[in-house]
C-alpha positions in Angstrom: -40.3 5.2 -7.0 -36.7 5.5 -5.7 -35.1 2.4 -4.3 -34.5 2.2 -0.5 -30.8 2.4 0.2 -29.7 0.3 3.1 -27.7 2.5 5.6 -24.3 1.1 6.4 -23.8 0.0 9.9 -20.9 1.4 11.9 -19.1 -1.9 11.5 -19.5 -1.8 7.7 -18.3 1.8 7.6 -15.2 0.9 9.7 -14.6 -2.2 7.6 -14.6 -0.1 4.4 -12.4 2.7 5.8 -9.8 0.4 7.2 -9.8 -1.8 4.1 -9.3 1.3 2.0 -6.2 2.4 4.1 -4.8 -1.1 3.8 -5.2 -1.2 0.0 -3.8 2.3 -0.5 -0.7 1.4 1.7 -1.5 3.9 4.3 -1.5 1.0 6.7 1.6 -1.0 6.2 2.1 -4.8 6.4 2.6 -6.0 10.0 1.3 -2.6 11.3 -0.6 -3.1 14.6 -4.3 -2.2 14.6 -5.3 -1.5 18.3 -9.0 -1.4 18.7 -8.9 1.5 21.1 -6.8 3.7 18.8 -9.0 2.9 15.8 -12.2 3.6 17.8 -10.8 7.0 18.8 -9.7 7.9 15.3 -13.1 6.9 13.8 -15.1 8.3 16.7 -17.0 5.1 17.4 -17.0 2.4 20.1 -14.7 -0.7 20.0 -17.5 -3.1 19.3 -18.0 -2.2 15.6 -14.2 -2.0 15.2 -13.9 -5.5 16.5 -16.5 -6.7 14.0 -14.7 -4.9 11.2 -11.4 -6.5 12.1 -13.0 -9.9 12.1 -14.3 -9.3 8.5 -10.9 -8.1 7.4 -9.3 -11.2 8.9 -11.8 -13.4 7.0 -10.7 -11.7 3.7 -7.0 -12.3 4.6 -6.2 -8.6 5.0 -5.7 -8.7 8.8 -4.3 -11.3 11.1 -5.6 -11.6 14.7 -3.2 -13.2 17.1 -4.0 -15.4 20.1 -3.6 -12.2 22.2 -6.4 -10.7 20.2 -4.1 -8.0 18.6 -4.9 -7.4 14.9 -2.1 -6.6 12.5 -2.1 -5.9 8.8 -1.3 -9.1 7.0 2.0 -9.6 5.1 2.4 -12.3 2.5 5.3 -14.5 1.3 5.7 -15.7 -2.2 5.4 -19.3 -0.9 2.0 -18.4 0.7 0.7 -16.8 -2.5 1.8 -19.6 -4.8 0.4 -22.3 -2.5 -3.0 -20.7 -2.5 -2.9 -20.2 -6.2 -2.2 -23.9 -6.7 -5.3 -24.7 -4.8 -7.3 -22.2 -6.8 -6.2 -23.7 -10.1 -7.1 -27.2 -9.1 -10.6 -26.2 -7.9 -11.5 -23.7 -10.5 -10.4 -25.6 -13.6 -12.3 -28.6 -12.3 -15.3 -26.5 -11.6 -15.5 -25.4 -15.2 -15.5 -29.1 -16.3 -18.6 -29.6 -14.2 -20.6 -26.4 -15.1 -20.0 -25.7 -18.8 -22.8 -28.0 -20.0 -25.3 -26.7 -17.4 -24.7 -22.9 -17.2 -27.7 -21.0 -18.5 -28.2 -17.7 -20.2 -29.1 -15.9 -17.0 -25.8 -16.8 -15.4 -23.9 -16.0 -18.6 -25.6 -12.5 -18.6 -24.5 -12.0 -15.0 -20.9 -12.9 -15.9 -20.9 -10.6 -18.9 -22.3 -7.8 -16.8 -19.5 -8.5 -14.2 -16.8 -8.3 -16.9 -18.3 -5.1 -18.3 -18.2 -3.6 -14.8 -14.6 -4.7 -14.5 -13.7 -2.7 -17.5 -15.6 0.3 -16.2 -13.7 0.1 -12.9 -10.4 -0.1 -14.7 -11.1 2.9 -17.0 -12.2 4.9 -13.9 -9.1 3.8 -11.8 -11.4 2.2 -9.3 -9.2 -0.6 -8.4 -10.8 -1.5 -5.1 -14.0 -2.0 -7.1 -12.1 -4.1 -9.6 -10.8 -6.3 -6.8 -14.4 -7.0 -5.7 -15.6 -7.7 -9.2 -12.6 -10.0 -9.9 -13.5 -12.0 -6.8 -17.2 -12.0 -7.7 -16.4 -13.3 -11.2 -14.9 -16.5 -9.8 -17.6 -16.9 -7.2 -20.3 -16.6 -9.9 -18.7 -19.5 -11.7 -18.6 -21.5 -8.4 -22.2 -20.7 -7.7 -23.3 -22.9 -10.6 -21.7 -26.0 -9.1 -24.2 -28.3 -7.4 -21.6 -29.3 -4.7 -21.9 -26.9 -1.8 -18.6 -28.0 -0.2 -16.7 -27.3 -3.5 -18.4 -23.9 -3.7 -17.2 -23.2 -0.1 -13.7 -24.2 -0.9 -13.5 -21.9 -3.9 -15.0 -19.1 -1.8 -12.3 -19.6 0.8 -9.5 -19.8 -1.7 -10.7 -16.5 -3.2 -10.8 -14.7 0.1 -7.5 -16.1 1.4 -3.9 -15.1 1.2 -3.7 -15.2 -2.6 -6.5 -12.7 -3.0 -5.1 -10.4 -0.3 -1.7 -10.6 -2.0 -3.3 -9.1 -5.1 -4.8 -6.3 -3.1 -1.5 -5.4 -1.5 0.8 -5.9 -4.4 0.7 -2.3 -5.6 0.7 -3.6 -9.2 -3.0 -3.5 -9.9 -2.9 -1.0 -12.8 -1.2 -3.6 -15.0 -2.5 -6.8 -13.5 -6.1 -5.6 -13.6 -6.1 -5.1 -17.3 -4.4 -8.5 -17.9 -6.9 -10.2 -15.6 -9.8 -8.5 -17.4 -8.6 -9.8 -20.8 -8.2 -13.3 -19.3 -11.7 -13.2 -17.8 -13.1 -12.3 -21.2 -11.5 -15.3 -22.8 -12.9 -17.6 -20.1 -16.4 -16.1 -20.6 -16.2 -16.5 -24.4 -15.4 -20.2 -24.0 -18.3 -20.6 -21.7 -20.6 -18.9 -24.1 -19.4 -21.4 -26.8 -19.9 -24.3 -24.3 -16.4 -25.3 -25.1 -15.3 -27.1 -22.0 -11.7 -27.8 -23.0 -11.1 -24.2 -24.1 -12.7 -22.9 -20.9 -10.4 -25.1 -18.8 -7.3 -24.0 -20.8 -8.2 -20.4 -20.4 -8.8 -20.7 -16.7 -5.5 -22.6 -16.3 -3.7 -19.9 -18.3 -5.3 -17.2 -16.1 -4.0 -18.9 -13.0 -0.5 -19.3 -14.5 -0.5 -15.7 -15.5 -1.4 -14.7 -11.9 1.6 -16.9 -10.8 3.8 -15.0 -13.3 2.6 -11.7 -11.9 3.2 -12.8 -8.4 6.7 -13.9 -9.1 7.4 -10.7 -11.0 6.2 -8.7 -8.0 8.6 -10.5 -5.6 11.5 -10.2 -7.9 10.9 -6.5 -8.1 10.7 -6.3 -4.3 14.0 -8.1 -3.9 15.6 -5.7 -6.4 14.6 -2.7 -4.4 
């Protein structure tokens, strides 16, 4: 029997279409996103557009001002590195807590996620890779018994640093590197080697920092 496929709401469709245009660069940083204009272009009412923009803001891709005007987010090197510092502190500590309790089912989920990352890379599906990258870190957080720590890791992975990676236009290289780093974290977890897992996660975060700094140096040279 075929599975029932949930039909996307208008807000979900708008969210995916606007997000795609942001990731591709069709919508530039700081570009205004008037609800009326978007509604006319997509042929829907303003209500689902408003919902879509709120979701994009939660992911750090859009900023909604006090005047309720949404604009495509832009990111400074300082913003990106500050969020990365928070992520490293939280995610390395998280591994220390979960390594001894993570079970085979969760390890299988992580392995499947990493396999899907590679599939996305080989098929040049970088929007899919971004979601899988985020999911990898959230799967690790989901094992932690502390709900507030889980929420903090979730926020850090949907904030400015994650959005920076989406908009950096360097995903072809950074995705392959991140995939290899995720594999090494997973291998340490499978061996229940807490110190190796922490070292690999820390190295992963430092490599993200290196890629961020390289991106900004390239931008300054243009």
